[in-house]
N, C-alpha and C positions, 0 to 999 in steps of 0.2 A: 504493500500500498504506499509505502514512504516514496517508492522510485513514481507513482503516477500520481503522489499527493502536490507535485513540483510543476508538475506538467502545464506551457502555457495557454492550452488549451480550456483551463479549469478558470484561468481568467479570461480569457476569449467569449464564453461561452456565457460566461455572467455578463460581461456587456454587452451581447450581443441579445439578451434575455431582459435586461434595461431596457427597452422595446426595441424590437427590432420593429416597429410598427410608432412608436413616438407620439402619443397619444395628443401632446401638449404642442407640438408644432404644425405648423400651416402648410402649406404649399404655395407657393408665387403665382399672379393669376396668370391661366393659359391666354398665348397670342391667340389672335381668332385665323381662322381660314382652314381649319385643322392642321396647322403647324406643327412639329414637333415642339412639346412642351419643353422648357427648359427644367433640367434634373436639378436638385439641390442634394450633391451627394453627404450623404451621410457617413463619411470616412472610415470610424469604427464599425460600422456593418461590414465595410467591406475590407476591411482590413481582418478581419473576422472572419468574414468568409475565403480570404484569399489564403488563409493558414491552415482553415478547413480543406480546400483542395489539394493543397500543396500535398499535407498530411495524407490524405486519399490516397493521391496517385504514390504515396510510397508506399501505405501500403498494402494495395492492387500489385508495386515491385516487389513487398515479400509473400504477397502469397505465388507469385506467378514465378518466383526463383523456388518457391519450394522451402519456404522459411517458416512456413505456419503450417503446425500441425491440424490437423484433419477437424479434430473436432472442436478448434477455434474456429474454423468455417462456418460449419454446421451449427452452430453455435449462433455465431453472426446473425447466420440466414435466419434462424429461429425468430430471435430477438427481434430485429429489424418486421418479419412478417406478423410479430405479437402486436408494436406500438404499432404499426401503421394499421388494426386491425382498429384499435382505440380510438384514431383518428375516421377510419372509414365508418366502419359502425355507431363509432360512438360520437365524438364531437361534430361527425357532419349526419349520419342521417336518424341518430337520437336525438340530439339535443340540437342540432340548428334548423333542420326540417320535420321533427315532434312527428317522424315518419312511422314511429311504434314505441310500443312505455315498457319499458322494463322495472323488475323488483328491485331496491337498492342492493344485494348482492351483484347483482349483474353491472348497475351503473359503478359502483365502485369499483368493481374489475375494467370496469370501461376506464375510467376515471386514471387508474392506475396507469394502464396502457398507455393511450394517451399523454402523458407526461414522459412516459418513457422515449418518448418519439418527439417530445421536445419541439413543439412549434407552435409555442404560446399556450397559454394556460386557455380555458375550455371557454370561459366568457368571452375573450376577446377574438379567439381564434370564431367562435359562431357571430358575433358583430358584424366581421369582414366578411365572412361568408354570406348572412343576411343579406344585407349590402350590397354585396356581387351580384343578387341573384336578382334585388329590386331595382338596381341601376345596373343593370351587365351593360360591357363596353362603353360607358359612358363615363363622363368625366369622375360621376362619383363612385364608380368601380374601384376597387383597391391594387387590382392589379388587370387592369382593361387591355382585353388583345388589341383593342386598335392602335394601340401604342407600339407596337411590333413583337415580337415572340422574345427576345432578353428580357423587354421589361415584364412582360406577362409571365416569363418564366422564373427573373431573380431579380432582376432590376428594381423592382418594387422592394425590396426589401433592402434596394441600396438608398433612396431617397426618399425624401419625407414627402408626405400625403399631399395629395390636392385638400384643397379646402373644403371644396365637396363632398367626399368622404367623410369627413365630421359632421357637414350639416343636413348632411341626408340621411347621416347612418343616426344622426341624433332624432329618427323621424322611424325608427324601426324597435320595434317591441323588443323590450329582453326581460319584462318583468316575472314571463317563464324560469327564467334560470335563475332568476336574484331569487328565488324563492325555493331552490332546487338547497341543501345544505351542503351534497356532497359536489358539487362546481363552484360553490362560494369559501369552500373551505381549501380546496386545491388552491383560489384563486389566492388565497390569505397565505397559503405555507410554499409557491410555488418555487420562488429563487432558494430554496433550503430544497428543497426534494427535486425538484428537477433534475442537478445536478448530479444528487447521487443516484438516482434513478436511468437516467441517461449516460450519463460516461464513468461514474467510479466504478459500482457495479456488475454493468455487463466488460469491465477492463478485469476486475477483479476473479470475476467467478473463475475464466479460463487457466490464471494463476493458480489459484486455489485447489481448484477440483481433478484438472492435469497435468498440472508443473508445465505451463505455458509461460515461456520470459516475456516477463510485465511489461516491457518496451513493445517486443513485436504485440502481446494482446491488447495494448492499449488502442496503434495505430489500426490493428484490423478490428476488434472485434469492437472498438467503440467509435474511433472517428470515420473509417470508412465505410463501418455499416449505418454510419448515421448520414454520411454522405449522400452515400448511393440514394439512400432511403427518402431525403428529402428531393432530390432530382426526379423521383419517380411520384412523388405528391405533384410537388411543380409541373410535370407534365399534363397534368388535369387542366392547369390554368392558361396553360400558352398552347400544347400540340391537340388539345382536346376545343381548342378553339380557333383551329386553324384548317388544321388538316383533318380531312373525314367526311364521310356524307353526314345528309340534315334526311330523315328519314322520314321526321313526325313537322319539322317546321324546320323549313327554306331559306326562311326570311329573318333569323338570329344565326346569332356565330356559333356557338354553342354546335360539335360534331360530334358523334358516335367513332370512335376509335377503337379497332380492337387492339392495339400492340397497347396503348393507355389503359383499355381495361386490364389489361393481364402484369401490368407492373403495377397498378394501381387497385389492385385488387376487386374490379368490377367498377371501377370511376371511371373508368374510361365510357362509360355509353352516354353520355354527356349530352348530345341533341333531348333525346328522350328524357333525361332528366330534368333540364332544364324549360320542357314542357310538360312534365308529370312531378314535381320538386315531390309531391309527396309520397310518393309511392315507395318503400322500405326496404325496394330491390334496386331502385336509381337505375332501372334497366327491366326490358318487356321480358329478358331473357332467362330459362330456366335449367340454363349450365352453371354448376359451380366451377366449369375450372379458366373461367372469367370471368368469376364473381363471387370471390371467396368472401366478401362480406357478407353475403345473402344467404351465404352456409352456415356460416355462424351466427346469424339472427336468428334464422330456423331450429337449428338447435338448441340455440336459448330457448324460442318457442315453446318446443320438444316439450325442454324439462321446466317448463310453468315458470321462467326466469322473464321470459318475454310477450308480450301480450300488444292486443289491440294492431294489429301489424296493417298499413294501410297499403293500399292497391290501388290499380286501374282496373274497370271493366276493358273486357275485350270489343264492347263497342264502342267505347269513346276511344279505342285506341285507333279501331275500323275510320269512323269518322277525322280523327285529326288528320290521322296519315293520307287520304283522298282530300281532305281540305286543301291542307299547309306543305305536305311533304314533298321530298326534291324525285322521287318519285323509285327510290332505291329499294322501298321499303316493298315484300311478297303483295301488300293488301291493295299498293297502289295500284287506281287504274284513271287517276285524272291527267289531262292535258296541264301537260306543266307549261305550257304559256299561258294559261289561265291565271289569273292574281288573287290565291285564294288566302290570300294572308287573314290573319287572322289570331293575336295573340294579345292580351291587356297593354293598355299603356301600360300600368303598372305591376309588372310581373309579380309571383306570387313569390314566398321565401319556402314555403311549404303551410303543413296544415296548421289550421288557426289562423293563418295569415288574414287581417281585416279586410284583404281587397280580395280574397280570394273568391270569386264566382259561383251564385249558385247552380251554374250549368258543372262546375268544377265536383261542388259537393254532395251534385244528386247522381253523377257517375262515378264520383269513389269509393270503392269497397273497401269495406274495415272488415278484414278478416281474424276472427277471434280466434286464435290457438289455446284449445283446451290442454289444459294439466291432464297428466296421463296419473 
């Protein structure tokens, strides 16, 4: 442990945690006519990302040169999957979109896994994501894809937020999270618990249990694992808003991208997700191979830990595909030259959003999974 405690990443991670998003800072007024906005760089975040990526390349070098024990690599992959599920099944589908309900043991488990992922605490993650859905690809979108791949992928974490993110973000209801004791406890303890769960413990376990070198364990099980997992998550904000099909609504930026779905445990079916954000599957597919997060939720529902799983009727999907899809869906029958534009002026962030239409509520099916 002594070999790990002095590493510069602990200092860098603390700096990065103390606000990747800097809530108290404002972005400068944007120029007109869709020109690029002036980026006010947050250099401490840039330096932290430089360290992470240099260290991650070193970790990959150690792996490809055979200097790492097999169990350390397997542990790193397993840890990345667990932490990723905390983001996808937890912060995203449970807390951000209220797509299902979870009993407190599952909520606690998901909160711990989400803390392991170090992508900001649940409250802040959800706030940014709800703003992203309601004001997608506008100045109020924290990772607006219209500003380019780099910005939507990682650049948004290196610059100060646009003022619209704060102003319009204040209109998003967060009262449900403020009433959740697990979410609020995580928020209060995040700066202490996160470095332990995300960096120290995953570096210590290989050293203690199978005698991995501490230096190697730090750079492989902690840094490389964390950095690669970040990029898989970021692909949802970038690649899944640029490349892919739009089977459900050709008029929005979000796309269905199979590779992103695989890397992000089911979050790459993004065109579907932006059209039906309350669906706990975040996809129409029932194939767990491209949606491991759905498998976790279904498993929890089978054992009574998750319930009121919300989904979308086949009839509603068919109507939407034929009304606004790009023609790539098997159910498509419309002439793509027709203007089938139909999505709300104020998109919803998920179930119980006050802007959710009666049509949506009429067709959205709440599936009650009974405990055995």
